[in-house]
C-alpha positions as CSV (number, residue, x, y, z in Angstrom):
1,M,-15.2,18.6,-2.2
2,Q,-12.4,20.8,-0.7
3,R,-9.3,20.0,1.3
4,L,-9.7,20.4,5.1
5,G,-6.7,22.7,5.3
6,K,-5.2,20.8,8.2
7,N,-2.0,19.7,6.5
8,I,0.5,22.5,6.9
9,D,4.1,21.4,6.4
10,G,3.1,17.8,7.1
11,Y,0.3,15.5,8.0
12,R,-1.9,17.0,10.7
13,G,-4.9,14.7,10.6
14,E,-6.2,12.0,12.8
15,G,-4.0,9.1,13.8
16,I,-5.0,5.5,14.6
17,E,-4.2,3.1,17.4
18,I,-2.4,0.7,15.2
19,Q,-2.4,-2.3,17.6
20,S,-6.1,-2.1,18.0
21,V,-6.5,-2.0,14.2
22,L,-4.2,-5.0,13.8
23,E,-6.1,-6.9,16.4
24,E,-9.3,-6.3,14.4
25,V,-7.4,-7.4,11.3
26,K,-6.3,-10.6,13.1
27,V,-9.9,-11.4,14.1
28,A,-11.3,-10.7,10.6
29,A,-8.5,-12.8,8.9
30,A,-9.0,-15.7,11.3
31,T,-12.8,-15.6,10.8
32,H,-12.4,-15.9,7.0
33,G,-9.7,-18.5,6.9
34,W,-6.5,-16.6,6.2
35,H,-3.1,-18.0,7.1
36,R,-1.1,-15.8,9.4
37,D,2.7,-15.5,9.2
38,S,4.8,-13.9,12.0
39,L,7.7,-11.8,10.9
40,V,9.5,-11.2,14.2
41,I,12.0,-8.4,14.2
42,S,14.9,-8.0,16.6
43,S,13.3,-5.4,18.8
44,G,10.7,-8.0,19.7
45,A,8.0,-6.3,17.7
46,E,6.0,-8.6,15.5
47,L,5.3,-7.7,11.9
48,V,2.6,-10.0,10.4
49,A,1.5,-11.0,7.0
50,Y,-1.5,-13.0,5.7
51,R,-2.1,-15.4,2.9
52,K,-5.4,-16.6,1.3
53,R,-5.2,-19.4,-1.2
54,N,-7.9,-20.8,-3.4
55,D,-7.6,-24.2,-5.2
56,S,-9.0,-22.6,-8.4
57,A,-6.8,-19.5,-8.3
58,K,-5.0,-18.5,-11.5
59,K,-3.7,-15.1,-10.4
60,R,-1.6,-13.8,-7.4
61,V,-2.0,-10.4,-5.9
62,Y,0.1,-8.8,-3.2
63,L,-1.1,-5.9,-1.0
64,S,0.8,-3.9,1.5
65,T,0.3,-0.8,3.5
66,G,1.3,1.0,6.7
67,I,4.9,1.6,5.7
68,H,4.6,5.3,6.8
69,G,3.1,6.0,10.2
70,D,1.4,9.2,9.2
71,E,-0.8,7.4,6.5
72,P,-3.7,5.8,8.4
73,A,-6.1,5.2,5.6
74,G,-4.2,2.1,4.2
75,P,-4.5,-0.1,7.3
76,L,-8.1,0.9,7.8
77,A,-8.8,0.0,4.1
78,I,-7.2,-3.4,4.6
79,L,-9.3,-4.0,7.7
80,K,-12.5,-3.1,5.8
81,L,-11.6,-5.4,2.9
82,L,-11.0,-8.3,5.3
83,Q,-14.2,-7.7,7.2
84,E,-16.2,-7.5,3.9
85,N,-14.5,-10.7,2.7
86,Y,-14.9,-10.2,-1.0
87,W,-12.0,-11.9,-2.7
88,P,-12.6,-13.4,-6.2
89,A,-12.1,-17.1,-6.3
90,H,-9.6,-17.0,-9.1
91,I,-7.1,-14.9,-7.1
92,D,-4.6,-15.9,-4.3
93,V,-3.8,-12.9,-2.1
94,W,-0.9,-12.0,0.1
95,L,-1.1,-9.0,2.3
96,C,0.9,-7.0,4.9
97,P,-1.4,-4.8,6.9
98,C,1.3,-2.6,8.6
99,L,5.0,-2.5,7.9
100,N,5.9,0.4,10.3
101,L,4.7,-0.5,13.8
102,T,6.6,2.2,15.6
103,G,5.8,5.1,13.3
104,F,2.0,5.1,13.9
105,P,2.1,5.8,17.7
106,L,4.2,8.9,16.8
107,N,2.0,9.8,13.8
108,K,5.2,10.2,11.7
109,R,6.4,9.0,8.4
110,E,9.6,7.3,9.7
111,T,10.1,4.6,12.3
112,A,10.9,5.4,15.9
113,L,14.6,5.2,14.9
114,G,14.0,7.8,12.2
115,I,14.2,5.4,9.2
116,D,12.0,5.9,6.2
117,L,11.2,2.3,5.4
118,N,10.1,3.2,1.9
119,R,13.7,4.2,1.0
120,D,15.2,1.1,2.6
121,Y,14.6,-1.7,0.1
122,R,18.0,-1.6,-1.5
123,H,20.4,-1.6,1.4
124,F,18.1,-3.0,4.2
125,L,19.2,-0.9,7.1
126,S,16.2,-1.6,9.2
127,D,15.0,-4.7,11.1
128,E,11.6,-4.1,9.6
129,T,12.7,-4.2,6.0
130,R,15.0,-7.2,6.5
131,A,12.2,-9.2,8.1
132,H,9.8,-8.2,5.4
133,V,12.1,-9.1,2.5
134,A,13.0,-12.4,4.1
135,W,9.3,-13.3,4.1
136,L,8.8,-12.0,0.6
137,K,11.6,-14.2,-0.7
138,D,9.8,-17.3,0.6
139,Q,6.6,-16.4,-1.4
140,P,6.0,-17.0,-5.1
141,N,6.1,-14.3,-7.7
142,F,3.0,-12.1,-8.0
143,D,1.0,-11.1,-11.0
144,I,0.3,-7.6,-9.5
145,A,1.5,-5.8,-6.4
146,V,-0.4,-2.9,-4.9
147,C,1.0,-0.6,-2.2
148,L,-1.4,1.6,-0.3
149,H,-0.1,5.1,0.6
150,E,-1.2,8.6,1.4
151,D,0.1,12.0,0.3
152,W,-0.4,14.9,2.7
153,E,0.2,17.5,0.0
154,A,-2.2,16.0,-2.7
155,N,-5.3,17.7,-3.9
156,G,-6.8,14.3,-4.9
157,F,-6.1,10.6,-5.4
158,Y,-3.4,9.5,-7.8
159,L,-1.3,6.5,-8.5
160,Y,2.1,5.3,-9.8
161,E,2.2,2.5,-12.3
162,L,5.3,0.4,-12.9
163,N,4.7,-1.7,-15.9
164,P,8.0,-2.1,-17.9
165,D,6.6,-5.0,-20.0
166,N,3.6,-3.1,-21.1
167,R,1.1,-5.5,-19.8
168,P,-2.6,-4.4,-20.0
169,S,-2.8,-1.4,-17.7
170,L,-5.3,-1.1,-14.8
171,A,-4.5,2.5,-14.1
172,E,-7.3,4.2,-16.0
173,N,-9.9,1.7,-14.6
174,I,-8.7,2.4,-11.0
175,V,-8.8,6.2,-11.4
176,R,-12.2,6.0,-13.1
177,A,-13.6,4.0,-10.2
178,V,-12.0,6.1,-7.4
179,A,-13.4,9.3,-9.0
180,Q,-16.9,8.2,-7.9
181,V,-15.8,8.4,-4.2
182,C,-12.8,10.8,-4.0
183,P,-11.4,13.8,-6.0
184,I,-8.6,13.0,-8.4
185,E,-5.3,14.9,-8.5
186,G,-5.5,17.4,-11.3
187,G,-2.0,18.7,-11.4
188,D,0.4,18.2,-14.3
189,T,3.2,17.1,-12.1
190,V,3.5,15.4,-8.7
191,D,6.9,15.3,-6.9
192,G,8.5,16.2,-10.2
193,W,6.8,13.4,-12.2
194,P,4.6,14.1,-15.2
195,T,1.0,13.4,-14.2
196,K,-2.0,12.9,-16.4
197,N,-5.5,12.4,-15.0
198,G,-4.1,11.2,-11.7
199,I,-1.7,8.7,-13.3
200,I,2.1,8.7,-13.1
201,R,4.1,6.3,-15.2
202,P,7.7,6.8,-14.2
203,Q,10.4,5.3,-16.4
204,V,12.8,4.0,-13.8
205,N,16.1,2.1,-13.9
206,P,16.5,0.6,-10.5
207,E,20.3,0.4,-10.8
208,E,20.4,4.2,-11.1
209,R,18.5,4.8,-7.9
210,P,20.6,4.9,-4.7
211,Q,17.5,4.1,-2.5
212,W,14.6,1.9,-3.4
213,P,11.0,2.1,-2.3
214,E,9.1,-1.1,-1.7
215,S,7.6,-1.0,-5.2
216,I,11.1,-0.9,-6.9
217,F,12.2,-4.0,-4.9
218,L,9.0,-5.8,-5.8
219,L,9.5,-4.9,-9.5
220,T,13.0,-6.4,-9.4
221,A,12.3,-9.5,-7.3
222,K,8.6,-10.4,-7.2
223,T,6.4,-8.9,-10.0
224,R,6.5,-7.0,-13.3
225,Q,3.4,-4.8,-12.6
226,A,3.1,-2.7,-9.5
227,Y,0.7,0.1,-8.4
228,T,1.3,2.6,-5.6
229,L,-2.0,4.2,-4.6
230,E,-1.9,7.7,-3.0
231,S,-5.0,8.9,-1.3
232,P,-5.1,12.7,-0.3
233,S,-4.7,12.8,3.4
234,D,-6.0,16.4,3.8
235,F,-9.5,15.0,3.1
236,P,-11.8,13.2,5.6
237,I,-10.6,9.8,6.6
238,E,-13.8,8.2,5.3
239,I,-13.1,9.5,1.8
240,R,-9.6,8.3,1.9
241,V,-10.5,4.8,3.0
242,A,-13.2,4.6,0.4
243,A,-10.7,5.6,-2.3
244,Q,-8.2,2.8,-1.2
245,V,-10.9,0.2,-0.9
246,T,-12.4,1.1,-4.3
247,A,-9.0,1.0,-5.9
248,V,-8.1,-2.5,-4.5
249,R,-11.5,-3.8,-5.5
250,T,-11.0,-2.6,-9.0
251,V,-7.7,-4.4,-9.3
252,L,-9.2,-7.6,-7.9
253,N,-12.1,-7.4,-10.4
254,A,-10.0,-6.5,-13.4
255,I,-7.2,-9.2,-13.4
């Protein structure tokens, strides 16, 4: 399978009508008994989050996506997961289906105000990040956090694993499963990070980083194991959604 060749100097693929997607998310979540939280931001826009609790649950998983408005596969993957309604009974799930409401209509990475939300989790300059973090602080800690992203330059799927306590890794299982539906990044480096078989394990000290992505905040405040999934956005959207759905299912089945 080859790249489409559309992504020249940025994402040039299809966009999504995010409010329509979120309305479908709302319907699917309500149908299957999810609790909906409203995270109103000062512009009047409404970020939302969902929670699904099981009486027998022993593990807690957090999912988020839509932090960049030029990465449509993540919200579509969350919608598909909600519609299929396969959630193991031993897991409680928290999910945020879109963190950047104003970026998607523009099909751009940043918000309409030009803020990259995935660099705003240390200083909280945006209304969106402040509202999201306030909600997160009211939630319990998570066993695993998974953030769904896309990379317009990638030649295949890859992931970042943050696992400073050396818990049992899920990275190889995720990549092995995704390889059945999507090419895997074969390069030795991605964005300057050493990469092996589509897996990046950065050694990071949060205090040394002037800007934090969502995953670093989660690592410092809510979990000790986080995965950032990157589907290659120069491939057909169906392939990218399948990669994200497969990766999330693998996490749910493995913990």
